[in-house]
VEXRO-887181 format. One record per residue: residue number from 1; x, y, z of N, C-alpha, C, CB in turn; chain; residue in one letter. Coordinates in steps of 0.2 Angstrom, whole numbers, plus 2048, in hexadecimal, padded with zeros to 3 digits. Glycine has a CB too. Example, Ala and Ser with C-alpha at 12.3 -4.5 7.8 and 13.67 -1.06 7.14 Angstrom:
<pt n="1" n_x="842" n_y="7E4" n_z="827" ca_x="83E" ca_y="7EA" ca_z="827" c_x="842" c_y="7F0" c_z="827" cb_x="839" cb_y="7EA" cb_z="82D" chain="A" res="A"/>
<pt n="2" n_x="840" n_y="7F5" n_z="823" ca_x="844" ca_y="7FB" ca_z="824" c_x="840" c_y="800" c_z="827" cb_x="846" cb_y="7FD" cb_z="81D" chain="A" res="S"/>
This chain:
<pt n="1" n_x="1DF" n_y="C2C" n_z="DC0" ca_x="1E1" ca_y="C2A" ca_z="DB9" c_x="1E4" c_y="C2E" c_z="DB7" cb_x="1DE" cb_y="C29" cb_z="DB5" chain="A" res="M"/>
<pt n="2" n_x="1EC" n_y="C2B" n_z="DB4" ca_x="1F1" ca_y="C2F" ca_z="DB0" c_x="1F4" c_y="C2E" c_z="DAA" cb_x="1F5" cb_y="C31" cb_z="DB2" chain="A" res="Y"/>
<pt n="3" n_x="1F5" n_y="C31" n_z="DA4" ca_x="1F7" ca_y="C2D" ca_z="DA0" c_x="1FD" c_y="C31" c_z="D9E" cb_x="1F3" cb_y="C2C" cb_z="D9C" chain="A" res="F"/>
<pt n="4" n_x="203" n_y="C2C" n_z="D9A" ca_x="208" ca_y="C2E" ca_z="D96" c_x="207" c_y="C2F" c_z="D8F" cb_x="20D" cb_y="C2A" cb_z="D97" chain="A" res="T"/>
<pt n="5" n_x="209" n_y="C34" n_z="D8E" ca_x="209" ca_y="C35" ca_z="D85" c_x="20E" c_y="C38" c_z="D81" cb_x="203" cb_y="C38" cb_z="D84" chain="A" res="Y"/>
<pt n="6" n_x="20F" n_y="C37" n_z="D7D" ca_x="211" ca_y="C39" ca_z="D75" c_x="20D" c_y="C3C" c_z="D71" cb_x="213" cb_y="C35" cb_z="D71" chain="A" res="I"/>
<pt n="7" n_x="210" n_y="C42" n_z="D70" ca_x="20B" ca_y="C46" ca_z="D6C" c_x="211" c_y="C48" c_z="D65" cb_x="206" cb_y="C4E" cb_z="D71" chain="A" res="L"/>
<pt n="8" n_x="20D" n_y="C48" n_z="D5E" ca_x="212" ca_y="C48" ca_z="D5A" c_x="20D" c_y="C50" c_z="D57" cb_x="214" cb_y="C40" cb_z="D54" chain="A" res="Q"/>
<pt n="9" n_x="212" n_y="C55" n_z="D55" ca_x="210" ca_y="C59" ca_z="D51" c_x="20F" c_y="C58" c_z="D49" cb_x="215" cb_y="C5D" cb_z="D53" chain="A" res="S"/>
<pt n="10" n_x="20A" n_y="C59" n_z="D46" ca_x="208" ca_y="C5A" ca_z="D3E" c_x="20C" c_y="C5F" c_z="D3A" cb_x="201" cb_y="C5D" cb_z="D3E" chain="A" res="K"/>
<pt n="11" n_x="20E" n_y="C63" n_z="D3F" ca_x="213" ca_y="C67" ca_z="D3B" c_x="21A" c_y="C66" c_z="D38" cb_x="214" cb_y="C6A" cb_z="D3D" chain="A" res="T"/>
<pt n="12" n_x="21C" n_y="C65" n_z="D3F" ca_x="224" ca_y="C65" ca_z="D40" c_x="226" c_y="C5D" c_z="D3E" cb_x="227" cb_y="C69" cb_z="D4A" chain="A" res="S"/>
<pt n="13" n_x="221" n_y="C58" n_z="D41" ca_x="224" ca_y="C52" ca_z="D41" c_x="226" c_y="C50" c_z="D49" cb_x="22A" cb_y="C52" cb_z="D3C" chain="A" res="G"/>
<pt n="14" n_x="228" n_y="C55" n_z="D4E" ca_x="22A" ca_y="C55" ca_z="D56" c_x="227" c_y="C50" c_z="D59" cb_x="229" cb_y="C5B" cb_z="D5A" chain="A" res="K"/>
<pt n="15" n_x="22A" n_y="C4F" n_z="D5E" ca_x="227" ca_y="C4B" ca_z="D64" c_x="227" c_y="C4E" c_z="D69" cb_x="22A" cb_y="C46" cb_z="D66" chain="A" res="Y"/>
<pt n="16" n_x="221" n_y="C4D" n_z="D6F" ca_x="21F" ca_y="C4F" ca_z="D75" c_x="21F" c_y="C4C" c_z="D79" cb_x="21B" cb_y="C52" cb_z="D75" chain="A" res="Y"/>
<pt n="17" n_x="222" n_y="C49" n_z="D7F" ca_x="221" ca_y="C45" ca_z="D84" c_x="21D" c_y="C48" c_z="D8A" cb_x="227" cb_y="C41" cb_z="D86" chain="A" res="I"/>
<pt n="18" n_x="218" n_y="C47" n_z="D8D" ca_x="214" ca_y="C47" ca_z="D94" c_x="210" c_y="C44" c_z="D97" cb_x="211" cb_y="C4C" cb_z="D96" chain="A" res="G"/>
<pt n="19" n_x="20F" n_y="C46" n_z="D9B" ca_x="208" ca_y="C42" ca_z="DA1" c_x="203" c_y="C48" c_z="DA4" cb_x="20C" cb_y="C3F" cb_z="DAA" chain="A" res="Q"/>
<pt n="20" n_x="1FE" n_y="C45" n_z="DA4" ca_x="1F7" ca_y="C49" ca_z="DA7" c_x="1F3" c_y="C44" c_z="DAA" cb_x="1F3" cb_y="C4D" cb_z="DA1" chain="A" res="T"/>
<pt n="21" n_x="1EE" n_y="C47" n_z="DAD" ca_x="1E8" ca_y="C42" ca_z="DAF" c_x="1E3" c_y="C46" c_z="DAB" cb_x="1E7" cb_y="C41" cb_z="DB8" chain="A" res="N"/>
<pt n="22" n_x="1E3" n_y="C49" n_z="DA5" ca_x="1DD" ca_y="C49" ca_z="DA0" c_x="1E2" c_y="C4B" c_z="D98" cb_x="1D7" cb_y="C51" cb_z="DA3" chain="A" res="D"/>
<pt n="23" n_x="1E1" n_y="C45" n_z="D96" ca_x="1E5" ca_y="C46" ca_z="D8F" c_x="1E2" c_y="C4C" c_z="D8A" cb_x="1E6" cb_y="C3E" cb_z="D8A" chain="A" res="L"/>
<pt n="24" n_x="1DA" n_y="C49" n_z="D8B" ca_x="1D6" ca_y="C4D" ca_z="D85" c_x="1D8" c_y="C54" c_z="D87" cb_x="1CD" cb_y="C4C" cb_z="D86" chain="A" res="E"/>
<pt n="25" n_x="1D8" n_y="C58" n_z="D8C" ca_x="1D9" ca_y="C5D" ca_z="D8D" c_x="1DF" c_y="C5F" c_z="D8D" cb_x="1D6" cb_y="C5E" cb_z="D91" chain="A" res="D"/>
<pt n="26" n_x="1E5" n_y="C5B" n_z="D8F" ca_x="1EB" ca_y="C5E" ca_z="D8D" c_x="1ED" c_y="C5D" c_z="D87" cb_x="1EF" cb_y="C5C" cb_z="D91" chain="A" res="R"/>
<pt n="27" n_x="1EA" n_y="C5A" n_z="D83" ca_x="1EB" ca_y="C5B" ca_z="D7C" c_x="1E8" c_y="C62" c_z="D7B" cb_x="1E7" cb_y="C55" cb_z="D78" chain="A" res="L"/>
<pt n="28" n_x="1E2" n_y="C63" n_z="D7C" ca_x="1DF" ca_y="C69" ca_z="D78" c_x="1E5" c_y="C6F" c_z="D7A" cb_x="1D7" cb_y="C6A" cb_z="D7C" chain="A" res="Y"/>
<pt n="29" n_x="1E6" n_y="C6F" n_z="D81" ca_x="1EB" ca_y="C75" ca_z="D82" c_x="1F2" c_y="C75" c_z="D7E" cb_x="1EC" cb_y="C75" cb_z="D89" chain="A" res="R"/>
<pt n="30" n_x="1F5" n_y="C6F" n_z="D7C" ca_x="1FA" ca_y="C71" ca_z="D79" c_x="1F8" c_y="C72" c_z="D72" cb_x="1FF" cb_y="C6B" cb_z="D7A" chain="A" res="H"/>
<pt n="31" n_x="1F1" n_y="C70" n_z="D6F" ca_x="1F0" ca_y="C74" ca_z="D6A" c_x="1EF" c_y="C7A" c_z="D68" cb_x="1EF" cb_y="C72" cb_z="D69" chain="A" res="N"/>
<pt n="32" n_x="1EC" n_y="C7D" n_z="D70" ca_x="1E9" ca_y="C85" ca_z="D70" c_x="1F1" c_y="C88" c_z="D71" cb_x="1E3" cb_y="C87" cb_z="D78" chain="A" res="A"/>
<pt n="33" n_x="1F5" n_y="C87" n_z="D72" ca_x="1FA" ca_y="C8B" ca_z="D73" c_x="1FC" c_y="C8C" c_z="D7B" cb_x="1F9" cb_y="C92" cb_z="D6F" chain="A" res="G"/>
<pt n="34" n_x="1FA" n_y="C87" n_z="D80" ca_x="1FA" ca_y="C88" ca_z="D85" c_x="200" c_y="C87" c_z="D8A" cb_x="1F5" cb_y="C85" cb_z="D86" chain="A" res="H"/>
<pt n="35" n_x="203" n_y="C82" n_z="D85" ca_x="209" ca_y="C7F" ca_z="D89" c_x="20F" c_y="C82" c_z="D84" cb_x="208" cb_y="C76" cb_z="D8A" chain="A" res="N"/>
<pt n="36" n_x="215" n_y="C85" n_z="D89" ca_x="21B" ca_y="C89" ca_z="D86" c_x="21F" c_y="C83" c_z="D81" cb_x="220" cb_y="C8E" cb_z="D8C" chain="A" res="K"/>
<pt n="37" n_x="21F" n_y="C7F" n_z="D82" ca_x="224" ca_y="C79" ca_z="D7F" c_x="221" c_y="C77" c_z="D78" cb_x="226" cb_y="C72" cb_z="D85" chain="A" res="S"/>
<pt n="38" n_x="219" n_y="C78" n_z="D78" ca_x="217" ca_y="C74" ca_z="D71" c_x="213" c_y="C7B" c_z="D6E" cb_x="211" cb_y="C6C" cb_z="D72" chain="A" res="T"/>
<pt n="39" n_x="213" n_y="C81" n_z="D70" ca_x="210" ca_y="C87" ca_z="D6E" c_x="212" c_y="C88" c_z="D67" cb_x="213" cb_y="C8C" cb_z="D72" chain="A" res="K"/>
<pt n="40" n_x="20E" n_y="C88" n_z="D62" ca_x="20F" ca_y="C8B" ca_z="D5A" c_x="215" c_y="C86" c_z="D56" cb_x="212" cb_y="C94" cb_z="D5B" chain="A" res="G"/>
<pt n="41" n_x="214" n_y="C7E" n_z="D5A" ca_x="216" ca_y="C79" ca_z="D57" c_x="211" c_y="C74" c_z="D55" cb_x="21C" cb_y="C77" cb_z="D5A" chain="A" res="R"/>
<pt n="42" n_x="20A" n_y="C75" n_z="D56" ca_x="204" ca_y="C70" ca_z="D53" c_x="203" c_y="C72" c_z="D4D" cb_x="1FE" cb_y="C70" cb_z="D57" chain="A" res="G"/>
<pt n="43" n_x="1FE" n_y="C6E" n_z="D4B" ca_x="1FA" ca_y="C6A" ca_z="D50" c_x="1FD" c_y="C64" c_z="D54" cb_x="1F4" cb_y="C67" cb_z="D4C" chain="A" res="P"/>
<pt n="44" n_x="1FA" n_y="C62" n_z="D58" ca_x="1FD" ca_y="C5B" ca_z="D5B" c_x="1F9" c_y="C56" c_z="D5C" cb_x="201" cb_y="C5C" cb_z="D61" chain="A" res="W"/>
<pt n="45" n_x="1FB" n_y="C4F" n_z="D59" ca_x="1F7" ca_y="C4C" ca_z="D5A" c_x="1F9" c_y="C46" c_z="D60" cb_x="1F5" cb_y="C4A" cb_z="D54" chain="A" res="V"/>
<pt n="46" n_x="1F5" n_y="C40" n_z="D63" ca_x="1F8" ca_y="C3C" ca_z="D69" c_x="1FB" c_y="C35" c_z="D64" cb_x="1F1" cb_y="C39" cb_z="D70" chain="A" res="V"/>
<pt n="47" n_x="200" n_y="C34" n_z="D63" ca_x="203" ca_y="C2B" ca_z="D61" c_x="204" c_y="C28" c_z="D66" cb_x="20A" cb_y="C2B" cb_z="D5D" chain="A" res="V"/>
<pt n="48" n_x="204" n_y="C28" n_z="D6D" ca_x="204" ca_y="C25" ca_z="D71" c_x="200" c_y="C26" c_z="D77" cb_x="209" cb_y="C25" cb_z="D71" chain="A" res="Y"/>
<pt n="49" n_x="1FD" n_y="C23" n_z="D7B" ca_x="1FD" ca_y="C24" ca_z="D82" c_x="1FB" c_y="C1C" c_z="D86" cb_x="1F7" cb_y="C29" cb_z="D84" chain="A" res="S"/>
<pt n="50" n_x="1FD" n_y="C1E" n_z="D8C" ca_x="1FD" ca_y="C1A" ca_z="D91" c_x="1F9" c_y="C1B" c_z="D97" cb_x="202" cb_y="C19" cb_z="D92" chain="A" res="Q"/>
<pt n="51" n_x="1F3" n_y="C15" n_z="D9B" ca_x="1EF" ca_y="C18" ca_z="DA0" c_x="1F5" c_y="C16" c_z="DA6" cb_x="1E7" cb_y="C14" cb_z="DA0" chain="A" res="L"/>
<pt n="52" n_x="1F5" n_y="C19" n_z="DAC" ca_x="1F7" ca_y="C17" ca_z="DB0" c_x="1F2" c_y="C18" c_z="DB7" cb_x="1FE" cb_y="C1B" cb_z="DB0" chain="A" res="F"/>
<pt n="53" n_x="1F3" n_y="C14" n_z="DBD" ca_x="1EE" ca_y="C16" ca_z="DC2" c_x="1F1" c_y="C1C" c_z="DC7" cb_x="1EB" cb_y="C0F" cb_z="DC6" chain="A" res="E"/>
<pt n="54" n_x="1F9" n_y="C1C" n_z="DC5" ca_x="1FA" ca_y="C23" ca_z="DC9" c_x="200" c_y="C27" c_z="DC7" cb_x="1FB" cb_y="C22" cb_z="DD0" chain="A" res="S"/>
<pt n="55" n_x="200" n_y="C2D" n_z="DC9" ca_x="204" ca_y="C30" ca_z="DC6" c_x="20C" c_y="C2F" c_z="DC5" cb_x="203" cb_y="C34" cb_z="DC8" chain="A" res="R"/>
<pt n="56" n_x="20D" n_y="C2C" n_z="DCA" ca_x="214" ca_y="C2A" ca_z="DCB" c_x="216" c_y="C27" c_z="DC6" cb_x="216" cb_y="C25" cb_z="DD0" chain="A" res="D"/>
<pt n="57" n_x="213" n_y="C20" n_z="DC2" ca_x="214" ca_y="C1C" ca_z="DBD" c_x="214" c_y="C1E" c_z="DB8" cb_x="211" cb_y="C17" cb_z="DBD" chain="A" res="E"/>
<pt n="58" n_x="210" n_y="C24" n_z="DB5" ca_x="20F" ca_y="C29" ca_z="DB2" c_x="215" c_y="C2C" c_z="DAF" cb_x="20C" cb_y="C2D" cb_z="DB5" chain="A" res="A"/>
<pt n="59" n_x="218" n_y="C2F" n_z="DB5" ca_x="21F" ca_y="C33" ca_z="DB6" c_x="225" c_y="C30" c_z="DB4" cb_x="220" cb_y="C35" cb_z="DBC" chain="A" res="V"/>
<pt n="60" n_x="223" n_y="C29" n_z="DB6" ca_x="229" ca_y="C24" ca_z="DB5" c_x="22A" c_y="C22" c_z="DAE" cb_x="228" cb_y="C1D" cb_z="DBA" chain="A" res="A"/>
<pt n="61" n_x="224" n_y="C23" n_z="DAA" ca_x="225" ca_y="C20" ca_z="DA2" c_x="226" c_y="C26" c_z="D9F" cb_x="21F" cb_y="C1C" cb_z="D9E" chain="A" res="L"/>
<pt n="62" n_x="225" n_y="C2C" n_z="DA2" ca_x="225" ca_y="C32" ca_z="D9C" c_x="22D" c_y="C33" c_z="D9E" cb_x="220" cb_y="C3A" cb_z="D9D" chain="A" res="E"/>
<pt n="63" n_x="231" n_y="C32" n_z="DA4" ca_x="237" ca_y="C33" ca_z="DA4" c_x="23C" c_y="C2E" c_z="DA1" cb_x="239" cb_y="C33" cb_z="DAB" chain="A" res="R"/>
<pt n="64" n_x="23A" n_y="C29" n_z="DA0" ca_x="23D" ca_y="C23" ca_z="D9C" c_x="23C" c_y="C25" c_z="D96" cb_x="23A" cb_y="C1B" cb_z="D9C" chain="A" res="K"/>
<pt n="65" n_x="237" n_y="C27" n_z="D91" ca_x="235" ca_y="C29" ca_z="D8D" c_x="23B" c_y="C2F" c_z="D8A" cb_x="22F" cb_y="C2A" cb_z="D8E" chain="A" res="L"/>
<pt n="66" n_x="23A" n_y="C33" n_z="D8E" ca_x="23F" ca_y="C39" ca_z="D8C" c_x="247" c_y="C38" c_z="D8E" cb_x="23C" cb_y="C41" cb_z="D8F" chain="A" res="K"/>
<pt n="67" n_x="248" n_y="C32" n_z="D91" ca_x="24F" ca_y="C30" ca_z="D91" c_x="251" c_y="C2D" c_z="D8A" cb_x="251" cb_y="C2C" cb_z="D96" chain="A" res="R"/>
<pt n="68" n_x="24D" n_y="C2A" n_z="D88" ca_x="24E" ca_y="C27" ca_z="D7F" c_x="253" c_y="C2D" c_z="D7B" cb_x="246" cb_y="C27" cb_z="D7A" chain="A" res="F"/>
<pt n="69" n_x="250" n_y="C33" n_z="D7C" ca_x="253" ca_y="C39" ca_z="D77" c_x="254" c_y="C39" c_z="D71" cb_x="259" cb_y="C3C" cb_z="D79" chain="A" res="K"/>
<pt n="70" n_x="254" n_y="C33" n_z="D6D" ca_x="254" ca_y="C33" ca_z="D68" c_x="24D" c_y="C2F" c_z="D65" cb_x="25A" cb_y="C30" cb_z="D66" chain="A" res="N"/>
<pt n="71" n_x="249" n_y="C32" n_z="D61" ca_x="241" ca_y="C32" ca_z="D60" c_x="241" c_y="C28" c_z="D5D" cb_x="23E" cb_y="C3A" cb_z="D58" chain="A" res="P"/>
<pt n="72" n_x="248" n_y="C29" n_z="D5A" ca_x="245" ca_y="C22" ca_z="D57" c_x="246" c_y="C1D" c_z="D5B" cb_x="248" cb_y="C20" cb_z="D52" chain="A" res="S"/>
<pt n="73" n_x="247" n_y="C1D" n_z="D61" ca_x="249" ca_y="C19" ca_z="D67" c_x="243" c_y="C19" c_z="D6C" cb_x="24F" cb_y="C1C" cb_z="D69" chain="A" res="Y"/>
<pt n="74" n_x="240" n_y="C1D" n_z="D6B" ca_x="238" ca_y="C1F" ca_z="D6D" c_x="234" c_y="C1B" c_z="D6A" cb_x="235" cb_y="C26" cb_z="D6D" chain="A" res="M"/>
<pt n="75" n_x="234" n_y="C1D" n_z="D64" ca_x="22F" ca_y="C18" ca_z="D5D" c_x="230" c_y="C11" c_z="D5E" cb_x="232" cb_y="C19" cb_z="D55" chain="A" res="L"/>
<pt n="76" n_x="236" n_y="C0F" n_z="D5F" ca_x="238" ca_y="C09" ca_z="D5E" c_x="234" c_y="C06" c_z="D66" cb_x="243" cb_y="C0B" cb_z="D5D" chain="A" res="Q"/>
<pt n="77" n_x="237" n_y="C09" n_z="D6B" ca_x="232" ca_y="C06" ca_z="D72" c_x="22A" c_y="C06" c_z="D70" cb_x="234" cb_y="C0A" cb_z="D79" chain="A" res="W"/>
<pt n="78" n_x="229" n_y="C0C" n_z="D6D" ca_x="221" ca_y="C0B" ca_z="D6D" c_x="21D" c_y="C04" c_z="D69" cb_x="21E" cb_y="C12" cb_z="D6A" chain="A" res="I"/>
<pt n="79" n_x="222" n_y="C04" n_z="D63" ca_x="21E" ca_y="BFE" ca_z="D5E" c_x="21E" c_y="BF8" c_z="D63" cb_x="224" cb_y="BFC" cb_z="D55" chain="A" res="S"/>
<pt n="80" n_x="223" n_y="BF6" n_z="D69" ca_x="224" ca_y="BF0" ca_z="D6C" c_x="21E" c_y="BEF" c_z="D70" cb_x="229" cb_y="BF1" cb_z="D70" chain="A" res="T"/>
<pt n="81" n_x="219" n_y="BF5" n_z="D71" ca_x="215" ca_y="BF6" ca_z="D77" c_x="20E" c_y="BF3" c_z="D74" cb_x="214" cb_y="BFD" cb_z="D7A" chain="A" res="Q"/>
<pt n="82" n_x="208" n_y="BF0" n_z="D78" ca_x="205" ca_y="BED" ca_z="D76" c_x="1FD" c_y="BF1" c_z="D78" cb_x="207" cb_y="BE6" cb_z="D76" chain="A" res="D"/>
<pt n="83" n_x="1FF" n_y="BF7" n_z="D76" ca_x="1F9" ca_y="BFD" ca_z="D79" c_x="1F5" c_y="C00" c_z="D73" cb_x="1FE" cb_y="C03" cb_z="D7B" chain="A" res="I"/>
<pt n="84" n_x="1EE" n_y="C00" n_z="D74" ca_x="1EB" ca_y="C04" ca_z="D6E" c_x="1EE" c_y="C0C" c_z="D6F" cb_x="1E3" cb_y="C04" cb_z="D6E" chain="A" res="D"/>
<pt n="85" n_x="1EE" n_y="C0F" n_z="D6B" ca_x="1F1" ca_y="C15" ca_z="D6A" c_x="1EC" c_y="C1A" c_z="D67" cb_x="1F7" cb_y="C15" cb_z="D66" chain="A" res="T"/>
<pt n="86" n_x="1E6" n_y="C16" n_z="D63" ca_x="1E2" ca_y="C1A" ca_z="D60" c_x="1DE" c_y="C1E" c_z="D64" cb_x="1DE" cb_y="C17" cb_z="D5C" chain="A" res="A"/>
<pt n="87" n_x="1DD" n_y="C26" n_z="D64" ca_x="1D9" ca_y="C2A" ca_z="D67" c_x="1D6" c_y="C2D" c_z="D61" cb_x="1DE" cb_y="C2F" cb_z="D6C" chain="A" res="H"/>
<pt n="88" n_x="1D0" n_y="C2D" n_z="D5F" ca_x="1CE" ca_y="C2F" ca_z="D59" c_x="1C9" c_y="C35" c_z="D5D" cb_x="1C9" cb_y="C28" cb_z="D53" chain="A" res="P"/>
<pt n="89" n_x="1C6" n_y="C35" n_z="D60" ca_x="1C1" ca_y="C3A" ca_z="D67" c_x="1C6" c_y="C41" c_z="D67" cb_x="1C1" cb_y="C35" cb_z="D72" chain="A" res="D"/>
<pt n="90" n_x="1CB" n_y="C3F" n_z="D6A" ca_x="1D0" ca_y="C44" ca_z="D6C" c_x="1D5" c_y="C47" c_z="D66" cb_x="1D4" cb_y="C3F" cb_z="D71" chain="A" res="I"/>
<pt n="91" n_x="1D7" n_y="C43" n_z="D60" ca_x="1D9" ca_y="C47" ca_z="D5C" c_x="1D3" c_y="C4D" c_z="D56" cb_x="1DE" cb_y="C41" cb_z="D58" chain="A" res="E"/>
<pt n="92" n_x="1CF" n_y="C49" n_z="D58" ca_x="1C9" ca_y="C4E" ca_z="D55" c_x="1C8" c_y="C55" c_z="D58" cb_x="1C1" cb_y="C4A" cb_z="D57" chain="A" res="S"/>
<pt n="93" n_x="1CA" n_y="C57" n_z="D5E" ca_x="1C8" ca_y="C5C" ca_z="D63" c_x="1CB" c_y="C61" c_z="D5F" cb_x="1C9" cb_y="C5B" cb_z="D6B" chain="A" res="R"/>
<pt n="94" n_x="1C6" n_y="C67" n_z="D5E" ca_x="1CA" ca_y="C6E" ca_z="D5C" c_x="1CD" c_y="C70" c_z="D60" cb_x="1C7" cb_y="C73" cb_z="D5A" chain="A" res="E"/>
<pt n="95" n_x="1D2" n_y="C73" n_z="D5D" ca_x="1D5" ca_y="C7A" ca_z="D64" c_x="1D3" c_y="C80" c_z="D63" cb_x="1DE" cb_y="C7B" cb_z="D64" chain="A" res="S"/>
């Protein structure tokens, strides 16, 4: 199983889009500064995720979301999705 996810920085409000097979671990690594693109810009929280059977599907959505460029288009797309985006267990994990 693979996830496409969108993180938002609590300090800057910026977004990060990615895909992974372990969302909890990936969020931990973003918040612990193990990712060059997000290091020093956290803490990060998951604002959207979608589960897929294959990595190809997750990568396809990741690319689609990254093509939006403008966060307002991405947020508009998210608002049209009927997917549970709450991740209380993941957001509460300490880095």
